[in-house]
MARMINU-226523 format. One line per 4 residues: number of its first residue (from 1); their letters; for each residue x, z, y of C-alpha. Coordinates in steps of 0.001 Angstrom, whole numbers, plus 500000, padded with zeros to 6 digits. Layout:
REM MARMINU-226523
NUM> a> X,Z,Y ~ ...;
//
This chain:
REM MARMINU-226523
1> mggp> 500544,499991,499862 ~ 502666,500409,503539 ~ 502067,499997,506602 ~ 501260,503344,508933;
5> aapt> 498411,505959,508581 ~ 495976,505175,509203 ~ 493822,507667,511734 ~ 490590,509663,510969;
9> frgh> 488790,510541,513529 ~ 486276,513163,513256 ~ 484864,516473,514848 ~ 484051,515669,518321;
13> halp> 486269,513278,520286 ~ 485666,511725,524345 ~ 484349,508005,524316 ~ 487936,507344,525783;
17> elaa> 489749,507636,522959 ~ 487938,506599,520147 ~ 487942,503271,522479 ~ 491076,503081,522298;
21> alar> 491904,503484,518591 ~ 489216,501176,518338 ~ 491000,498866,519897 ~ 493986,498536,518234;
25> crvl> 492049,499579,514470 ~ 491162,495926,512036 ~ 488101,497810,510259 ~ 486082,500392,510491;
29> vtgd> 485108,503114,507630 ~ 482212,505123,508881 ~ 478740,506423,507735 ~ 476041,505094,508848;
33> sglg> 476253,506153,512108 ~ 476623,505616,516058 ~ 480151,504809,515674 ~ 479536,502389,513442;
37> hwpr> 477998,500208,515833 ~ 481207,500158,517656 ~ 483848,498122,516267 ~ 482283,494718,518849;
41> pwgc> 482367,495663,521516 ~ 485473,497396,521779 ~ 486862,494465,519652 ~ 487816,496250,516253;
45> gpga> 487627,493834,512958 ~ 485076,492686,510730 ~ 482783,496075,511252 ~ 482267,499333,509424;
49> vrpt> 482194,499385,504744 ~ 479794,502426,504885 ~ 475938,503090,503163 ~ 473063,502723,505170;
53> vpaf> 469773,501145,504979 ~ 469354,496693,505224 ~ 465533,497670,504807 ~ 464688,499934,507590;
57> gfgp> 467465,497029,509961 ~ 470034,498810,509846 ~ 473396,497997,509503 ~ 476823,496447,511398;
61> rlpa> 476394,493240,512944 ~ 478848,491858,512375 ~ 479143,489081,509313 ~ 482245,489968,508331;
65> sril> 480780,493122,507673 ~ 479959,495219,504242 ~ 477402,497370,503199 ~ 478528,500069,500163;
69> erel> 475754,501750,499097 ~ 474275,503057,496286 ~ 470513,501984,494447 ~ 469457,505592,493836;
73> hcrp> 465411,506821,493422 ~ 465692,509108,496114 ~ 466775,507435,499155 ~ 466848,506688,501987;
77> cslh> 466073,510690,502476 ~ 465211,510197,506151 ~ 464535,507267,508433 ~ 467890,508517,510564;
81> gekp> 469437,510239,508408 ~ 468717,513838,510395 ~ 467232,515098,506817 ~ 469324,517160,504710;
85> cryg> 469482,515856,501318 ~ 466793,516432,499672 ~ 467862,517433,495867 ~ 470473,518930,497450;
89> hqdc> 474070,516120,495781 ~ 474228,513537,498523 ~ 474905,511456,495768 ~ 475002,507977,498091;
93> lagl> 478350,509260,499705 ~ 478675,511307,497341 ~ 479664,508720,494816 ~ 481044,506415,496553;
97> apaa> 484741,506895,495357 ~ 487151,505995,497288 ~ 487956,502794,494777 ~ 485294,501516,496180;
101> vlaa> 485285,501647,499648 ~ 489364,500395,498605 ~ 488231,497754,496976 ~ 485978,496693,499510;
105> laam> 488391,497225,502125 ~ 491146,493840,499819 ~ 488249,491598,499355 ~ 487601,491771,503135;
109> gtap> 491168,491414,503433 ~ 492468,494335,504876 ~ 492779,496850,502949 ~ 495551,499342,504146;
//
């Protein structure tokens, strides 16, 4: 794998700090959140690799973007994800193995 380590932005950060990081990135891996809509306006490479519910009209807008999702009977928990997992397992996220994310990045030609 090689190359510089990918930055991780967990927690709270100022918008200018996030914008500056996105301006330098090749791809954004994020959950289904507001940050997932940032790659396009800030010049980040292909959009987000993230779990979401495309049937609700959500998802990345860039053609090169990819959505990782698991077909589960309990999905989605709610329209905007504001409710906790009613079964307490969060398999929609926990079941997305890092290897699956890396494989999606490799398929996009942006693997680290």
